[in-house]
C-alpha positions as a printed NumPy array, in Angstrom:
array([[ -1.725,  18.372,  17.519],
       [ -2.609,  15.709,  19.904],
       [ -4.42 ,  12.92 ,  18.225],
       [ -5.567,   9.811,  19.642],
       [ -5.989,   6.615,  17.607],
       [ -9.742,   5.559,  17.741],
       [-10.109,   1.794,  16.939],
       [-12.807,   0.234,  14.696],
       [-15.92 ,   0.368,  16.592],
       [-17.876,  -2.357,  14.523],
       [-17.101,  -5.921,  13.827],
       [-17.426,  -5.188,  10.219],
       [-14.613,  -2.666,   9.984],
       [-12.054,  -5.287,  11.792],
       [-13.059,  -7.972,   9.439],
       [-12.607,  -5.774,   6.447],
       [ -8.967,  -5.047,   7.559],
       [ -8.582,  -8.851,   8.792],
       [ -9.632,  -9.959,   5.021],
       [ -7.218,  -7.599,   3.647],
       [ -4.255,  -9.063,   5.798],
       [ -5.261, -12.476,   4.959],
       [ -5.872, -12.291,   1.519],
       [ -2.535, -10.644,   0.353],
       [  0.868, -12.313,   0.321],
       [  3.245, -10.967,   2.653],
       [  6.278,  -9.553,   0.859],
       [  8.59 ,  -6.884,   0.65 ],
       [ 11.313,  -5.185,  -1.398],
       [ 14.538,  -3.583,   0.29 ],
       [ 15.685,  -3.726,   3.698],
       [ 12.778,  -4.091,   6.289],
       [ 14.005,  -5.626,   9.649],
       [ 12.973,  -8.689,  11.326],
       [ 10.604,  -6.661,  13.575],
       [  7.943,  -6.869,  10.982],
       [  7.557, -10.728,  12.157],
       [  7.259,  -9.899,  15.714],
       [  4.428,  -6.976,  15.648],
       [  3.118,  -7.223,  19.259],
       [  6.698,  -7.054,  20.599],
       [  7.039,  -3.829,  18.731],
       [  3.722,  -2.077,  19.295],
       [  4.806,   0.507,  21.811],
       [  7.76 ,   1.261,  19.764],
       [  5.761,   1.879,  16.541],
       [  3.125,   4.338,  18.757],
       [  6.049,   6.042,  19.828],
       [  7.332,   6.77 ,  16.577],
       [  3.756,   7.727,  15.25 ],
       [  3.64 ,  10.084,  17.876],
       [  7.285,  11.591,  17.086],
       [  6.49 ,  11.775,  13.502],
       [  3.261,  13.8  ,  14.327],
       [  5.111,  16.08 ,  16.455],
       [  8.021,  16.613,  14.23 ],
       [  5.703,  17.587,  11.183],
       [  3.633,  19.825,  13.634],
       [  6.895,  21.592,  14.758],
       [  7.69 ,  22.183,  10.935],
       [  4.321,  23.501,  10.099],
       [  4.532,  25.865,  13.164],
       [  7.926,  27.087,  12.164],
       [  6.241,  27.662,   8.697],
       [  3.472,  29.358,   9.91 ],
       [  5.726,  31.809,  12.08 ],
       [  9.112,  32.167,  10.071],
       [  8.084,  31.428,   6.608],
       [  9.316,  28.349,   4.053],
       [ 12.84 ,  29.39 ,   4.417],
       [ 12.873,  28.304,   8.052],
       [ 12.076,  24.707,   7.173],
       [ 13.44 ,  21.771,   5.199],
       [ 10.664,  20.045,   3.389],
       [ 13.179,  17.079,   2.554],
       [ 13.299,  16.434,   6.256],
       [  9.485,  15.035,   6.066],
       [ 10.852,  12.013,   4.003],
       [ 13.763,  11.322,   6.32 ],
       [ 11.479,  11.362,   9.202],
       [  9.215,   8.612,   7.713],
       [ 11.957,   6.663,   6.35 ],
       [ 13.691,   6.593,   9.661],
       [ 10.851,   4.886,  11.604],
       [ 10.495,   1.099,  12.047],
       [  6.752,   1.683,  11.711],
       [  7.277,   2.516,   7.977],
       [  8.099,  -1.184,   7.341],
       [  5.653,  -2.324,   9.589],
       [  2.542,  -0.792,   7.627],
       [  4.259,  -1.389,   4.011],
       [  4.315,  -5.226,   4.624],
       [  0.794,  -5.491,   6.326],
       [ -1.556,  -3.019,   4.718],
       [ -0.282,  -1.213,   1.678],
       [ -3.414,   0.818,   0.86 ],
       [ -2.763,   2.747,   4.31 ],
       [  0.724,   3.102,   3.493],
       [  0.142,   4.773,   0.103],
       [ -2.199,   6.98 ,   2.048],
       [  0.781,   8.245,   4.499],
       [  3.012,   8.935,   1.61 ],
       [  0.338,  10.983,   0.278],
       [  0.158,  12.911,   3.208],
       [  3.532,  13.613,   3.694],
       [  3.79 ,  14.846,  -0.06 ],
       [  0.664,  16.944,   0.638],
       [  2.267,  18.846,   3.509],
       [  5.649,  18.891,   1.445],
       [  4.274,  20.482,  -1.697],
       [  1.704,  22.722,   0.273],
       [  4.751,  24.409,   2.028],
       [  6.83 ,  24.466,  -1.13 ],
       [  4.158,  26.119,  -3.198],
       [  3.684,  28.83 ,  -0.493],
       [  0.342,  27.713,   0.56 ],
       [ -1.435,  29.754,   3.642],
       [ -0.693,  27.657,   6.901],
       [ -4.271,  26.88 ,   7.469],
       [ -4.059,  24.928,   3.989],
       [ -1.02 ,  23.284,   5.376],
       [ -2.57 ,  22.023,   8.628],
       [ -5.167,  20.651,   6.342],
       [ -2.678,  18.405,   4.669],
       [ -0.998,  17.851,   7.927],
       [ -4.586,  16.608,   9.173],
       [ -4.977,  14.122,   6.781],
       [ -1.312,  12.615,   7.182],
       [ -2.114,  12.341,  10.858],
       [ -5.067,  10.632,  10.193],
       [ -3.508,   8.084,   7.778],
       [ -0.624,   7.671,  10.414],
       [ -3.288,   6.764,  13.321],
       [ -5.072,   4.433,  10.693],
       [ -1.779,   2.573,   9.958],
       [ -0.875,   1.925,  13.593],
       [ -4.594,   0.657,  13.939],
       [ -3.873,  -1.672,  11.073],
       [ -0.82 ,  -2.733,  12.421],
       [ -2.251,  -3.5  ,  15.88 ],
       [ -4.937,  -5.721,  14.4  ],
       [ -2.138,  -7.413,  12.148],
       [ -0.237,  -8.174,  15.669],
       [ -3.219,  -9.95 ,  16.815],
       [ -3.74 , -12.042,  13.671],
       [  0.117, -12.683,  13.778],
       [  0.027, -14.045,  17.329],
       [ -2.536, -16.532,  16.378],
       [ -0.8  , -17.76 ,  13.494],
       [ -2.888, -16.273,  10.894],
       [  0.234, -14.103,   8.716],
       [  2.764, -15.586,   7.146],
       [  6.293, -14.392,   7.974],
       [  7.585, -11.758,   5.604],
       [  9.664, -13.205,   2.566],
       [ 11.363, -11.679,  -0.316],
       [  9.677, -13.388,  -2.978],
       [  6.623, -15.232,  -3.848],
       [  6.818, -19.298,  -3.773],
       [  7.389, -21.072,  -6.949],
       [  4.673, -23.504,  -5.967],
       [  2.13 , -20.662,  -6.085],
       [ -1.335, -21.669,  -7.508],
       [ -2.658, -19.727, -10.251],
       [ -5.42 , -18.556,  -8.17 ],
       [ -2.847, -17.568,  -5.424],
       [ -1.033, -15.866,  -8.216],
       [ -3.873, -13.412,  -8.779],
       [ -3.814, -12.616,  -5.164],
       [ -0.19 , -11.772,  -5.677],
       [ -0.996,  -9.568,  -8.753],
       [ -3.361,  -7.761,  -6.754],
       [ -0.737,  -7.056,  -4.015],
       [  1.953,  -5.925,  -6.444],
       [ -0.756,  -3.454,  -7.911],
       [ -1.186,  -2.063,  -4.392],
       [  2.354,  -1.563,  -4.21 ],
       [  2.363,   0.464,  -7.526],
       [  0.067,   2.912,  -5.939],
       [  2.356,   3.056,  -2.773],
       [  5.577,   3.651,  -4.826],
       [  3.579,   6.199,  -6.947],
       [  2.547,   8.05 ,  -3.978],
       [  6.281,   8.004,  -2.93 ],
       [  7.018,   9.84 ,  -6.226],
       [  9.033,   6.616,  -7.486],
       [  7.513,   6.702, -10.841],
       [  9.983,   4.875, -12.517],
       [  9.941,   1.963,  -9.65 ],
       [  6.055,   1.988, -10.101],
       [  6.359,   1.282, -13.666],
       [  8.671,  -1.447, -13.029],
       [  6.496,  -3.283, -10.682],
       [  3.822,  -3.189, -13.418],
       [  5.907,  -4.445, -16.153],
       [  7.482,  -6.939, -14.081],
       [  3.979,  -8.152, -12.387],
       [  2.718,  -8.582, -16.209],
       [  5.8  , -10.625, -17.599],
       [  6.191, -12.553, -14.248],
       [  2.842, -13.162, -13.033],
       [  0.07 , -12.453, -15.202],
       [  1.505, -14.243, -18.2  ],
       [  1.847, -17.381, -16.169],
       [ -2.055, -17.482, -15.623],
       [ -3.023, -16.041, -19.221],
       [ -3.161, -19.555, -20.934],
       [ -5.916, -20.876, -18.476],
       [ -7.558, -17.482, -18.597],
       [ -7.947, -17.055, -22.022],
       [ -9.658, -20.532, -22.088],
       [-12.455, -19.071, -19.894],
       [-12.503, -15.655, -21.056],
       [-10.37 , -14.401, -23.848],
       [-11.99 , -10.779, -23.895],
       [-11.215, -10.208, -20.043],
       [ -7.622, -11.09 , -20.977],
       [ -7.224,  -8.582, -23.691],
       [ -8.744,  -5.752, -21.496],
       [ -6.474,  -6.828, -18.7  ],
       [ -3.356,  -6.539, -21.083],
       [ -4.337,  -3.108, -21.902],
       [ -4.604,  -2.073, -18.528],
       [ -1.195,  -3.61 , -17.815],
       [  0.683,  -2.176, -20.929],
       [ -1.24 ,   0.908, -21.85 ],
       [ -3.566,   2.373, -19.21 ],
       [ -1.789,   2.169, -16.086],
       [  1.687,   3.013, -17.433],
       [ -0.008,   5.791, -19.084],
       [ -1.645,   7.232, -15.905],
       [  1.932,   6.862, -14.077],
       [  3.885,   8.314, -16.847],
       [  1.366,  11.451, -17.207],
       [  1.856,  12.542, -13.534],
       [ -1.92 ,  11.792, -12.616],
       [ -2.726,  12.224,  -9.278],
       [ -2.478,   9.367,  -6.601],
       [ -6.383,   9.006,  -6.615],
       [ -6.478,   8.599, -10.338],
       [ -3.846,   5.75 , -10.303],
       [ -5.711,   4.164,  -7.339],
       [ -8.737,   4.066,  -9.438],
       [ -7.172,   2.529, -12.382],
       [ -5.694,  -0.214,  -9.805],
       [ -9.095,  -0.689,  -8.251],
       [-10.544,  -1.136, -11.787],
       [ -8.008,  -3.802, -12.501],
       [ -8.362,  -5.388,  -9.295],
       [-12.203,  -5.667,  -9.867],
       [-11.335,  -7.498, -12.987],
       [ -8.6  ,  -9.705, -11.423],
       [-11.4  , -10.788,  -8.934],
       [-13.397, -12.02 , -11.697],
       [-10.098, -13.841, -13.185],
       [ -9.777, -15.409, -10.066],
       [-13.272, -16.969, -10.158],
       [-12.796, -18.143, -13.387],
       [ -9.091, -19.827, -12.896],
       [-10.514, -21.471,  -9.516],
       [-13.249, -23.015, -11.597],
       [-10.99 , -24.33 , -13.946],
       [ -8.558, -25.613, -11.178],
       [-11.614, -27.329,  -9.453],
       [-12.467, -28.922, -12.981],
       [ -8.861, -30.203, -13.408],
       [ -8.944, -31.897,  -9.82 ],
       [-12.274, -33.525, -10.635],
       [-10.853, -34.934, -13.712],
       [ -7.823, -36.459, -11.922]])
């Protein structure tokens, strides 16, 4: 299957991705490699890895079609993805597509393991391929912004000097990572991110936010401690978890607006 990446044809699409890159802090957990701070120099390698990944999965699906499930090892799909550097490049630059890639990989994996017809497996494969090429496009765009000095270097933790409004951005980014980890079938890790984000980030802005909108704080507390953890625990679909996160991020946008007003008021006083 020979799919070619088609770059965004409109300025609006490019600006949408650009805003996503610049809005979220660049953080990562686990070994990622210094290459993520030199995206432009590694674009050729990333493209080759995407081609390789597409080819390996296509071979697996073809073998499944001709020889049956016993002829393939679906766990290899995970190993293929985790072995490429592109994995880290997209994870640290555009988490939503990163989650979609994992969803596509597991779509192929589960379709084979459940004995679905080859035609259905091919549909899952196509969705995975689309996500991979979208991811490469996102990394190419990120490379341009990185060269212009508009992206921060990847670091392990958030700065202690982060403002409260910046903390809201970090919370939203952490929630994107919850979706990504859930898509990887790492439910415990996803839940831990939810809890850590609440304890170490959200509680730090609660005081200011309560003064502005106590009801909003109450709703977000329920989301962090009940709604999202239950969606993860009960084995909802990736789309269901993503919808919960999207709803929370909309509320957090409201919270950020309120906090920015509070920060401005304090500056005006002093």
